[in-house]
Z-matrix of the N, CA and C atoms (Angstrom, degrees):
N
C 1 1.444
C 2 1.527 1 110.71
N 3 1.314 2 117.24 1 -36.12
C 4 1.467 3 120.60 2 179.65
C 5 1.520 4 110.90 3 -57.23
N 6 1.334 5 116.08 4 -39.03
C 7 1.466 6 120.83 5 -178.58
C 8 1.535 7 110.81 6 -60.31
N 9 1.318 8 117.24 7 -40.75
C 10 1.472 9 121.55 8 179.75
C 11 1.531 10 111.46 9 -57.42
N 12 1.331 11 116.64 10 -48.07
C 13 1.461 12 120.54 11 -178.05
C 14 1.527 13 112.04 12 -74.56
N 15 1.324 14 116.46 13 -32.44
C 16 1.464 15 120.69 14 174.36
C 17 1.529 16 109.61 15 -60.15
N 18 1.334 17 115.59 16 -45.54
C 19 1.473 18 120.18 17 179.72
C 20 1.534 19 111.68 18 -67.40
N 21 1.327 20 117.67 19 -39.21
C 22 1.472 21 120.88 20 178.38
C 23 1.524 22 111.03 21 -62.45
N 24 1.331 23 116.36 22 -48.13
C 25 1.461 24 120.25 23 -178.03
C 26 1.527 25 111.17 24 -68.21
N 27 1.316 26 116.90 25 -41.62
C 28 1.470 27 120.91 26 176.89
C 29 1.525 28 110.78 27 -61.17
N 30 1.327 29 116.39 28 -42.83
C 31 1.459 30 121.50 29 178.93
C 32 1.516 31 112.10 30 -63.48
N 33 1.325 32 116.72 31 -40.58
C 34 1.465 33 121.05 32 178.43
C 35 1.529 34 110.29 33 -61.60
N 36 1.308 35 116.47 34 -45.23
C 37 1.466 36 120.96 35 -179.61
C 38 1.525 37 110.33 36 -64.26
N 39 1.321 38 117.24 37 -40.66
C 40 1.474 39 120.24 38 177.67
C 41 1.527 40 111.44 39 -63.84
N 42 1.335 41 117.00 40 -45.15
C 43 1.469 42 120.77 41 -179.53
C 44 1.527 43 112.06 42 -63.18
N 45 1.315 44 116.43 43 -35.40
C 46 1.459 45 120.34 44 -179.91
C 47 1.527 46 112.46 45 -75.83
N 48 1.351 47 115.76 46 -20.41
C 49 1.462 48 121.79 47 177.41
C 50 1.535 49 111.57 48 50.84
N 51 1.327 50 116.19 49 52.49
C 52 1.461 51 120.03 50 -175.41
C 53 1.525 52 114.19 51 -93.83
N 54 1.323 53 117.60 52 -6.38
C 55 1.462 54 119.68 53 -177.45
C 56 1.521 55 112.57 54 -55.31
N 57 1.315 56 117.58 55 -34.30
C 58 1.461 57 121.73 56 -179.23
C 59 1.527 58 112.12 57 -74.32
N 60 1.331 59 117.07 58 -20.74
C 61 1.457 60 121.43 59 -176.76
C 62 1.525 61 113.24 60 -94.48
N 63 1.316 62 116.95 61 -14.32
C 64 1.463 63 121.75 62 -176.68
C 65 1.517 64 108.61 63 -110.85
N 66 1.321 65 116.12 64 127.35
C 67 1.455 66 121.13 65 -176.55
C 68 1.523 67 113.90 66 -82.62
N 69 1.309 68 117.70 67 1.43
C 70 1.451 69 121.64 68 -177.29
C 71 1.519 70 110.85 69 -114.12
N 72 1.321 71 115.32 70 166.27
C 73 1.459 72 121.06 71 178.35
C 74 1.531 73 109.51 72 -68.48
N 75 1.326 74 116.21 73 130.37
C 76 1.463 75 122.86 74 177.22
C 77 1.519 76 107.49 75 -109.90
N 78 1.340 77 116.00 76 130.59
C 79 1.461 78 119.75 77 -177.47
C 80 1.527 79 110.22 78 -146.63
N 81 1.322 80 116.55 79 137.32
C 82 1.461 81 122.24 80 173.54
C 83 1.526 82 106.65 81 -103.19
N 84 1.331 83 116.17 82 130.00
C 85 1.469 84 121.84 83 -179.56
C 86 1.523 85 109.89 84 -127.18
N 87 1.335 86 114.57 85 153.42
C 88 1.463 87 120.13 86 174.39
C 89 1.521 88 108.92 87 -66.26
N 90 1.331 89 116.38 88 141.74
C 91 1.461 90 121.75 89 -178.25
C 92 1.523 91 109.05 90 -144.04
N 93 1.306 92 118.19 91 107.92
C 94 1.459 93 123.70 92 178.32
C 95 1.531 94 110.65 93 45.69
N 96 1.331 95 118.23 94 -107.58
C 97 1.464 96 121.20 95 -179.73
C 98 1.516 97 111.81 96 -102.05
N 99 1.310 98 117.69 97 15.31
C 100 1.458 99 121.11 98 -177.82
C 101 1.509 100 111.95 99 -148.87
N 102 1.321 101 115.23 100 -147.15
C 103 1.462 102 121.47 101 -179.89
C 104 1.523 103 108.69 102 -140.12
N 105 1.322 104 115.02 103 153.07
C 106 1.467 105 120.35 104 178.89
C 107 1.516 106 109.71 105 -125.58
N 108 1.318 107 115.23 106 146.15
C 109 1.457 108 122.19 107 176.37
C 110 1.524 109 107.96 108 -102.20
N 111 1.319 110 115.21 109 127.81
C 112 1.464 111 121.26 110 178.73
C 113 1.514 112 108.96 111 -116.22
N 114 1.322 113 116.10 112 136.45
C 115 1.449 114 122.64 113 171.60
C 116 1.521 115 105.38 114 -121.91
N 117 1.336 116 115.54 115 120.05
C 118 1.462 117 121.12 116 -177.74
C 119 1.530 118 111.00 117 55.96
N 120 1.334 119 116.58 118 40.71
C 121 1.470 120 124.84 119 179.14
C 122 1.525 121 114.33 120 65.08
N 123 1.321 122 118.31 121 21.07
C 124 1.460 123 122.84 122 176.62
C 125 1.524 124 108.20 123 -118.66
N 126 1.334 125 116.65 124 128.19
C 127 1.456 126 120.83 125 178.77
C 128 1.521 127 110.01 126 -65.21
N 129 1.336 128 116.14 127 130.39
C 130 1.466 129 118.39 128 178.36
C 131 1.525 130 111.79 129 -129.15
N 132 1.336 131 117.63 130 -13.27
C 133 1.467 132 119.81 131 179.17
C 134 1.522 133 108.75 132 -157.67
N 135 1.315 134 115.24 133 158.58
C 136 1.467 135 120.11 134 174.15
C 137 1.523 136 108.88 135 -149.28
N 138 1.326 137 115.15 136 155.90
C 139 1.462 138 121.54 137 175.93
C 140 1.517 139 106.37 138 -135.74
N 141 1.310 140 115.61 139 122.83
C 142 1.462 141 122.15 140 -176.72
C 143 1.528 142 108.34 141 -148.90
N 144 1.331 143 117.30 142 -178.43
C 145 1.464 144 119.16 143 178.74
C 146 1.534 145 114.06 144 -57.67
N 147 1.336 146 118.57 145 -22.24
C 148 1.469 147 119.92 146 178.98
C 149 1.520 148 112.43 147 -84.66
N 150 1.323 149 118.29 148 -9.80
C 151 1.452 150 120.83 149 175.38
C 152 1.515 151 114.18 150 133.61
N 153 1.308 152 113.84 151 -178.82
C 154 1.451 153 122.92 152 176.44
C 155 1.525 154 106.27 153 -91.32
N 156 1.328 155 117.09 154 124.68
C 157 1.464 156 120.81 155 -174.38
C 158 1.513 157 110.71 156 -130.67
N 159 1.337 158 115.23 157 150.36
C 160 1.458 159 121.87 158 -179.40
C 161 1.514 160 109.89 159 -134.65
N 162 1.318 161 116.23 160 147.49
C 163 1.463 162 121.01 161 170.16
C 164 1.512 163 106.66 162 -89.26
N 165 1.307 164 115.28 163 125.99
C 166 1.460 165 121.31 164 -175.73
C 167 1.523 166 110.52 165 -132.37
N 168 1.329 167 117.19 166 159.26
C 169 1.463 168 120.27 167 174.86
C 170 1.528 169 110.67 168 -59.22
N 171 1.325 170 116.07 169 145.56
C 172 1.464 171 122.44 170 -174.61
C 173 1.530 172 113.67 171 -53.62
N 174 1.322 173 118.28 172 -43.33
C 175 1.463 174 121.02 173 -179.19
C 176 1.524 175 111.67 174 -65.06
N 177 1.318 176 115.87 175 -38.91
C 178 1.458 177 119.72 176 179.16
C 179 1.523 178 110.63 177 -68.12
N 180 1.332 179 116.25 178 -39.10
C 181 1.464 180 120.95 179 177.48
C 182 1.522 181 109.60 180 -59.12
N 183 1.323 182 116.84 181 -48.65
C 184 1.466 183 120.42 182 -179.08
C 185 1.524 184 111.08 183 -59.84
N 186 1.312 185 116.32 184 -41.92
C 187 1.463 186 120.94 185 -179.98
C 188 1.520 187 111.65 186 -64.98
N 189 1.323 188 116.90 187 -44.18
C 190 1.469 189 120.73 188 -179.79
C 191 1.522 190 111.57 189 -65.89
N 192 1.319 191 117.07 190 -38.89
C 193 1.469 192 120.00 191 178.54
C 194 1.522 193 110.19 192 -67.10
N 195 1.338 194 116.94 193 -44.70
C 196 1.477 195 120.36 194 178.01
C 197 1.524 196 111.90 195 -58.27
N 198 1.330 197 116.22 196 -38.30
C 199 1.461 198 120.13 197 -177.28
C 200 1.532 199 112.56 198 -80.09
N 201 1.335 200 116.57 199 -8.84
C 202 1.460 201 120.16 200 -179.23
C 203 1.519 202 113.93 201 83.70
N 204 1.321 203 117.79 202 7.82
C 205 1.466 204 121.84 203 -178.94
C 206 1.521 205 112.68 204 -87.68
N 207 1.325 206 117.31 205 -7.32
C 208 1.462 207 121.80 206 178.47
C 209 1.512 208 108.97 207 -146.28
N 210 1.299 209 115.44 208 159.83
C 211 1.458 210 121.30 209 174.51
C 212 1.522 211 107.97 210 -141.00
N 213 1.337 212 117.35 211 151.58
C 214 1.463 213 119.97 212 -179.96
C 215 1.529 214 111.25 213 -59.21
N 216 1.305 215 115.67 214 140.71
C 217 1.464 216 121.21 215 179.49
C 218 1.516 217 109.74 216 -85.54
N 219 1.322 218 116.39 217 131.05
C 220 1.457 219 121.80 218 174.86
C 221 1.515 220 108.03 219 -128.13
N 222 1.333 221 115.69 220 111.13
C 223 1.460 222 119.52 221 176.99
C 224 1.523 223 110.69 222 -72.78
N 225 1.333 224 116.54 223 -35.62
C 226 1.454 225 121.85 224 -178.05
C 227 1.520 226 108.32 225 -128.07
N 228 1.310 227 117.70 226 136.33
C 229 1.457 228 122.57 227 -174.53
C 230 1.532 229 113.93 228 -58.61
N 231 1.329 230 118.38 229 -34.30
C 232 1.465 231 120.83 230 -175.15
C 233 1.526 232 113.33 231 -94.69
N 234 1.302 233 117.31 232 10.03
C 235 1.457 234 121.45 233 -178.85
C 236 1.524 235 108.24 234 -115.11
N 237 1.321 236 116.50 235 142.11
C 238 1.463 237 119.08 236 178.76
C 239 1.522 238 110.25 237 -67.19
N 240 1.306 239 116.75 238 156.10
C 241 1.463 240 121.07 239 -177.93
C 242 1.515 241 110.61 240 -70.95
N 243 1.341 242 115.33 241 153.17
C 244 1.449 243 120.98 242 177.51
C 245 1.524 244 107.61 243 -73.63
N 246 1.302 245 117.31 244 134.65
C 247 1.452 246 122.02 245 -173.09
C 248 1.511 247 116.36 246 -59.58
N 249 1.329 248 118.78 247 -35.79
C 250 1.459 249 119.02 248 -173.60
C 251 1.522 250 113.59 249 -113.34
N 252 1.310 251 118.22 250 10.20
C 253 1.453 252 121.57 251 -178.91
C 254 1.519 253 108.75 252 -118.91
N 255 1.329 254 116.28 253 128.64
C 256 1.456 255 120.60 254 -174.93
C 257 1.512 256 111.16 255 -140.75
N 258 1.334 257 115.98 256 141.35
C 259 1.454 258 120.52 257 174.28
C 260 1.524 259 107.94 258 -71.79
N 261 1.301 260 115.54 259 137.60
C 262 1.454 261 119.80 260 179.84
C 263 1.509 262 110.39 261 -129.75
N 264 1.301 263 115.54 262 154.63
C 265 1.447 264 120.91 263 167.53
C 266 1.527 265 105.98 264 -60.43
N 267 1.311 266 118.74 265 135.42
C 268 1.460 267 121.94 266 -175.69
C 269 1.526 268 113.17 267 -58.31
N 270 1.309 269 118.92 268 -17.96
C 271 1.458 270 121.89 269 -179.41
C 272 1.524 271 111.36 270 -87.26
N 273 1.311 272 117.97 271 -1.84
C 274 1.463 273 120.95 272 -174.52
C 275 1.520 274 112.26 273 -100.13
N 276 1.313 275 114.88 274 -169.36
C 277 1.450 276 122.30 275 -169.27
C 278 1.525 277 115.01 276 -71.89
N 279 1.315 278 115.45 277 148.08
C 280 1.465 279 123.33 278 174.72
C 281 1.515 280 108.89 279 -116.54
N 282 1.286 281 115.19 280 -175.34
C 283 1.459 282 120.72 281 178.72
C 284 1.514 283 110.79 282 -59.38
N 285 1.310 284 117.05 283 139.17
C 286 1.462 285 120.92 284 -178.65
C 287 1.522 286 111.37 285 -59.19
N 288 1.313 287 118.16 286 -31.03
C 289 1.457 288 120.89 287 179.60
C 290 1.515 289 111.53 288 -67.74
N 291 1.328 290 117.83 289 -24.41
C 292 1.454 291 121.12 290 -179.40
C 293 1.521 292 110.84 291 -74.93
N 294 1.288 293 117.70 292 -30.24
C 295 1.454 294 120.18 293 178.19
C 296 1.513 295 112.40 294 129.84
N 297 1.281 296 116.32 295 157.16
C 298 1.457 297 122.51 296 -175.24
C 299 1.523 298 113.63 297 -74.17
N 300 1.318 299 120.02 298 -12.75
C 301 1.457 300 120.40 299 -177.32
C 302 1.509 301 113.46 300 -63.27
N 303 1.326 302 118.01 301 -41.41
C 304 1.468 303 119.82 302 177.84
C 305 1.511 304 107.89 303 -72.38
N 306 1.312 305 115.76 304 -35.35
C 307 1.447 306 121.24 305 -179.19
C 308 1.464 307 108.65 306 -71.34
């Protein structure tokens, strides 16, 4: 299953062609049951069975949740959601470090 999400996230990054816009190393790595996107060795996005998620600035997260364009990410039902990671509609914004195209 990890391979599926690794390929999805890698494909998304290739289609967006953001390597030229980001001055740091971009890398997709296997992550538990999914894949994670790292920019300069910092996790900024992940894709797993629970959805496509991005780390975003707190104000942007609040705005996206209020507008209904994002929802808090919960990997496990009995655990509270991570404060800065949220599932987003794939057409919406990603981490600023990833580039303005997703945003």
